[in-house]
C-alpha positions as CSV (number, residue, x, y, z in Angstrom):
1,X,29.4,45.6,-4.3
2,X,32.4,43.7,-3.8
3,X,32.0,43.9,0.1
4,X,28.8,42.5,-0.2
5,X,29.9,39.9,-2.3
6,X,32.7,38.7,-0.2
7,X,30.2,38.6,2.7
8,X,27.9,36.4,1.1
9,X,25.1,38.8,0.5
10,X,25.4,38.5,-3.2
11,X,26.0,35.4,-5.1
12,X,27.4,37.4,-8.2
13,X,28.0,40.7,-9.3
14,X,26.8,41.7,-13.2
15,X,26.9,44.4,-15.2
16,X,25.3,46.3,-18.1
17,X,26.7,48.3,-20.9
18,X,30.5,47.5,-20.3
19,X,32.0,47.5,-23.7
20,X,35.1,46.2,-24.1
21,X,37.3,49.2,-23.3
22,X,35.2,49.8,-20.0
23,X,35.3,45.9,-19.2
24,X,38.7,45.5,-19.4
25,X,39.5,48.7,-17.4
26,X,37.0,47.1,-14.7
27,X,38.7,43.6,-14.7
28,X,41.9,45.0,-14.5
29,X,41.1,47.0,-11.1
30,X,38.2,45.2,-9.6
31,X,38.9,42.3,-6.8
32,X,35.6,40.4,-7.9
33,X,35.2,40.0,-11.7
34,X,31.5,40.6,-12.8
35,X,29.8,37.4,-13.6
36,X,27.6,38.8,-16.5
37,X,27.6,41.6,-18.7
38,X,24.5,42.9,-20.3
39,X,24.7,44.8,-23.7
40,X,22.4,45.6,-26.5
41,X,23.0,42.1,-28.7
42,X,20.9,40.9,-31.7
43,X,21.3,39.7,-35.1
44,X,21.8,43.2,-36.4
45,X,24.6,44.0,-33.3
46,X,26.1,40.8,-32.6
47,X,29.0,42.6,-30.3
48,X,31.9,39.8,-31.6
49,X,34.6,42.1,-30.3
50,X,32.9,42.5,-26.9
51,X,32.2,38.7,-26.9
52,X,35.8,38.1,-27.4
53,X,36.7,40.2,-24.6
54,X,34.0,38.8,-22.0
55,X,35.2,35.5,-23.0
56,X,38.7,36.5,-22.5
57,X,38.0,37.9,-19.1
58,X,35.6,34.9,-17.7
59,X,32.4,37.4,-18.2
60,X,29.1,36.0,-19.6
61,X,27.6,37.7,-22.4
62,X,23.8,38.5,-22.0
63,X,21.7,40.2,-24.6
64,X,19.5,42.7,-23.7
65,X,17.2,43.4,-26.3
66,X,17.6,39.9,-28.5
67,X,14.8,40.8,-30.9
68,X,16.0,44.3,-31.4
69,X,12.8,45.4,-29.9
70,X,11.6,44.8,-33.5
71,X,13.5,47.2,-35.4
72,X,14.3,47.0,-39.1
73,X,11.7,44.6,-39.6
74,X,13.0,42.1,-37.6
75,X,10.4,39.4,-37.3
76,X,9.7,39.8,-41.2
77,X,13.5,39.6,-42.3
78,X,13.9,37.2,-45.1
79,X,17.1,35.5,-43.8
80,X,15.6,34.7,-40.3
81,X,12.2,33.7,-41.9
82,X,13.9,31.3,-44.2
83,X,16.2,29.8,-41.7
84,X,13.2,29.6,-39.2
85,X,11.3,27.7,-41.9
86,X,14.1,25.3,-42.7
87,X,13.8,24.1,-39.1
88,X,10.1,24.5,-38.5
89,X,10.6,27.6,-36.4
90,X,9.8,31.3,-36.5
91,X,12.4,33.8,-37.3
92,X,12.7,34.9,-33.7
93,X,13.3,31.2,-32.6
94,X,16.3,31.2,-35.3
95,X,17.7,34.3,-34.1
96,X,17.5,33.2,-30.3
97,X,19.3,29.8,-31.2
98,X,22.0,31.7,-33.1
99,X,22.7,33.9,-30.0
100,X,22.6,30.6,-27.9
101,X,24.9,28.9,-30.1
102,X,27.3,31.8,-29.9
103,X,27.3,31.4,-26.2
104,X,25.2,34.5,-25.5
105,X,22.6,34.4,-22.7
106,X,19.4,35.5,-23.9
107,X,16.2,36.7,-21.7
108,X,13.7,37.5,-24.4
109,X,10.7,39.8,-23.7
110,X,7.1,39.1,-24.2
111,X,4.0,39.8,-22.4
112,X,1.9,36.8,-24.8
113,X,2.1,33.4,-23.4
114,X,2.2,31.9,-26.5
115,X,5.3,33.5,-27.3
116,X,6.9,33.0,-24.2
117,X,6.6,29.4,-24.7
118,X,7.9,29.7,-28.4
119,X,10.7,31.7,-27.1
120,X,11.8,28.7,-24.8
121,X,11.5,26.1,-27.7
122,X,14.8,26.8,-29.2
123,X,16.5,23.6,-27.7
124,X,15.5,20.7,-30.2
125,X,17.4,22.3,-33.0
126,X,20.6,23.5,-34.1
127,X,21.6,26.0,-37.1
128,X,24.3,24.4,-39.2
129,X,27.2,26.7,-40.5
130,X,25.6,27.8,-43.5
131,X,22.8,29.1,-41.1
132,X,25.4,30.7,-38.7
133,X,27.0,32.3,-41.7
134,X,24.0,33.7,-43.2
135,X,23.0,35.4,-40.0
136,X,26.4,36.8,-39.3
137,X,26.2,39.0,-42.2
138,X,23.1,40.6,-40.9
139,X,25.2,42.2,-38.4
140,X,26.0,45.9,-39.0
141,X,28.1,46.3,-36.2
142,X,26.4,49.1,-34.6
143,X,23.2,49.8,-32.0
144,X,20.2,50.4,-33.6
145,X,19.3,52.7,-30.2
146,X,22.3,54.9,-29.1
147,X,26.1,55.1,-28.8
148,X,27.4,54.3,-25.7
149,X,30.6,56.5,-26.8
150,X,29.0,59.6,-27.4
151,X,29.4,61.9,-24.1
152,X,26.0,63.6,-24.9
153,X,24.0,60.5,-24.6
154,X,26.1,59.1,-21.4
155,X,25.1,62.4,-20.0
156,X,21.5,62.0,-21.1
157,X,21.1,58.5,-19.6
158,X,22.9,59.7,-16.2
159,X,20.5,62.4,-16.2
160,X,23.5,65.0,-16.2
161,X,22.6,67.0,-19.2
162,X,22.0,70.5,-18.5
């Protein structure tokens, strides 16, 4: 990838699921630091420590699953709904705005045109510190899907499980 980047075939190199320990390792030995690192990030798993290390090494934090794939009744969450109502927005818009204000790139998934439009309509308001603090309290600091630190999970994802 680095050779392709240096030869101009690529504009940037990105990685996915590089948590702080692996990101520091990669950045310490790579010639080209990744431009972006996509990790599970949403209001229930905010990745504050990972974000801190990405910022330290100049890697843009990008969320995969900014809506937690609807888990934990995401769209019915009372905190997100209350903050959304306060700003004339939905719970989803409040959550996206929270991530954006924390310098996290979001690419929300939807197959519905009206929701796609709603997901883009998050630049005409800002959350205040009270809103931000309330959403920070939702952070459970663990994945809603699986642990990247679990060797069996890594083997399964890599297709190495026997």
